[in-house]
N, C-alpha and C positions, 0 to 999 in steps of 0.2 A: 592627377591620377592617370593611370594608364590601363589599357586593355591588352590582353594577349592577342598578338597577331596569330591567326589560325594556323595550326600545324607548325609553328615555329618556336613557341615558348618564349618569344620576345615580347616585352611590354611596349606598347605603342600609344602615344598620347593622341587623343582625338582633336581635330580642329573644331572650332566652335559650331560650325554648321552640322558636322556629323554628330557632335555631342548633342546638339539640339534635336536632331533627327532621332537619336537613340532615346532621349528623354520622352519625346512625343510618342514614339512607338511603345515604350513601356507604359506610359499613361493610357494608351489605347488598349492595353492588355490586362492591366491590373484588376479590372472588374470582371475578367473572365470572358468578355465578349468584345468582338471588334465590329463596330457599326460603320456602315459606309459613310456616314456623316463625319466620323473621325478620320477616315481616309481622306476626305476632302480638305480637312484642316492640315493634314500632313502635306498634301500636294500643294496647297497654298503656301505653306512654310518653305517648301523646297523651291517653288517658283520664285518666291521673293528673295531667297538666299542665293540661288544659282540662276543666272540668266541663260544658262545652257543646260542641256540634258546631262545628267550625272548617272553613272552606273552604281547602283546600290546593292549589287549581288553580294559583295563581301560583307556589307553591313547587315543585310538580311540573314546571311549565314551565321554571323555572330549572334544576332538577336534570337534567331530561331533555335540555336543551340543552348540558349541561356535558361537554366532551370528557374522556375518561378521563385524559389527561395533565394535566388541571387539577384532578383530584380532591384531590390532596394539598394544594395551595394553598388550595382552597376549604374543605377540612376544617380547615386551620389558621386560616383567617379565622373560620369558625364557632366553632371552639374558643376563640379570643380574644374574640369577641362574647359567648359564653356566660360566660366567665370574668369579664368586666367587670360583668355584671349578676347574678352569683350569689354565694351564700354558700359557705363551705367545705362545709357539709353538702349543699347542692344539687349541688355538683361531685362529691362522693363518691357521692351517689345516682345521678347520671348515669353515673359510671364503672361502677356495677353494671349499668345498662341496656346500656352498651357491651359489657361482658363477656358478658352474656346474649345480645346480638346476635351476636357472633362465635361463640359456642358453640351457637347455636340449631340449626344444620344438622349438628351433631356433628363438625365438623372446623374447625380453625383454620389458615388458610393463612399463609404467610410475609407476604403483603401485608396481611392483616388484623392480624397481629401487629405489623407496622410502625406501623399507625395506632394500635393500642392503646398501644404503647410511647410514642408521641408524646403521647397524652393523659396517661398516667401520669407521664411525665417532666415535662410542663408543669404539671401540677396537684399534683404531689407536695408534701405539706405542708412538707417540709423546704426546699423551694425557693421557697415562695410568701409567706413572712412571715405576719404576723398579720392576721386579718380584723377 
């Protein structure tokens, strides 16, 4: 799946790291609150994924302009982009980050659970065939 490049109308596929960042950011927002412990999970993910500093201004602009009612569709698009470029192990590692994200503020809301279930169902090794 693809996202629109800002101000161009052109669809752009996300690489797996950016797709993961988008999913984590959405997971941090679906409960209506951003806790600093969630930010630490995102920073850890980015440090593990990028050995160098990365400019996220464009990604933040996309995410901040995303209406809440579009979160689930965007999350699914990012999930599919990540899947296309990742190995089974990378998906399992990301699932661990996603679980840490929703547990970071010590509560899992029904909305967060919905997104986690979507990931687990889509990436369950019984449903995905062999890599």
